[in-house]
C-alpha positions, -999 to +999 in steps of 0.1 A: -381+763-226-385+742-255-392+757-290-420+738-306-453+738-320-480+749-299-454+764-272-443+798-261-418+814-287-389+828-268-409+860-256-400+880-288-425+902-308-437+883-338-418+850-328-383+864-337-352+851-319-318+872-319-286+854-321-252+861-309-226+850-335-203+829-315-188+822-351-152+815-350-145+813-313-135+844-293-144+839-257-140+879-247-164+889-275-188+863-269-188+873-232-192+912-242-221+903-264-240+882-239-236+911-213-249+937-240-280+916-244-290+921-209-319+903-199-334+898-233-339+863-244-310+856-270-297+825-287-259+819-296-246+804-330-215+787-338-196+775-369-195+738-358-162+730-372-146+760-356-164+751-323-147+718-324-113+736-322-123+755-288-154+733-272-150+755-242-169+783-259-199+760-257-198+757-221-193+795-218-224+802-239-246+775-220-235+792-186-256+823-199-287+800-205-293+811-240-329+807-255-311+783-283-279+770-296-276+772-334-250+751-351-240+751-388-213+737-411-204+705-393-215+676-372-235+687-343-232+652-327-202+661-304-220+690-290-255+679-287-252+660-254-242+691-237-267+711-251-296+687-245-283+686-208-286+721-204-321+719-213-313+744-244-332+740-277-309+728-306-311+746-340-291+728-367-286+745-402-282+720-430-268+723-463-278+687-476-300+656-466-271+639-452-266+671-429-303+668-421-299+633-410-271+639-390-291+667-372-322+645-366-297+620-353-283+646-327-318+655-315-322+690-331-353+708-320-352+729-353-337+720-387-328+749-409-326+741-447-301+765-460-300+768-497-273+783-519-289+817-520-277+822-484-245+843-491-229+817-514-230+791-484-241+758-487-244+733-513-255+739-548-292+733-542-316+763-543-336+769-512-370+764-527-362+729-539-341+721-510-369+728-483-394+702-494-369+675-493-359+685-458-396+688-448-403+653-461-372+638-442-382+655-409-417+646-412-410+610-417-382+607-390-391+633-363-425+651-370-423+673-339-392+689-352-396+723-366-383+734-401-372+766-410-360+778-446-329+803-452-314+817-483-329+844-505-359+849-482-364+887-481-400+895-476-435+882-466-439+866-500-408+846-495-419+836-460-453+825-475-438+805-502-414+788-474-444+779-454-462+764-484-431+742-491-433+728-456-413+752-435-427+763-401-406+796-404-377+812-419-342+824-409-332+857-421 
């Protein structure tokens, strides 16, 4: 299923999507977490530079037919062909405009603009100054790509602000 404007949103209440944190790469843990998710739609996220050390984990995740693959902190290009071939939506979290360009070049379905408020991760940009720049870039280069904001968004007021700045949703 493609995640996009005007399409079905993963079957979750209120459009939410849970992610299994594949993180730094433990194959047994990843298997257990997918088993625990049962038949519920769930995505899987990876720290991209760590996935590069053990790319078989991506194959293991794709075998489970996740609702999406979420990549962050590295170049998504080496992994996007397998994700695209599996028909799984690709979510790329970005911390700079260069990261956003790489995500678009890799064919990301969703770009997550992550500001410095996200637990100290990312560049030195605040979420609410970064989101409009990413939104402008995405709208120029790939207008069907969704944009989410991440970092320091804790309630409906933050969601409303992110939407006003050009995001389609938030990652919390």
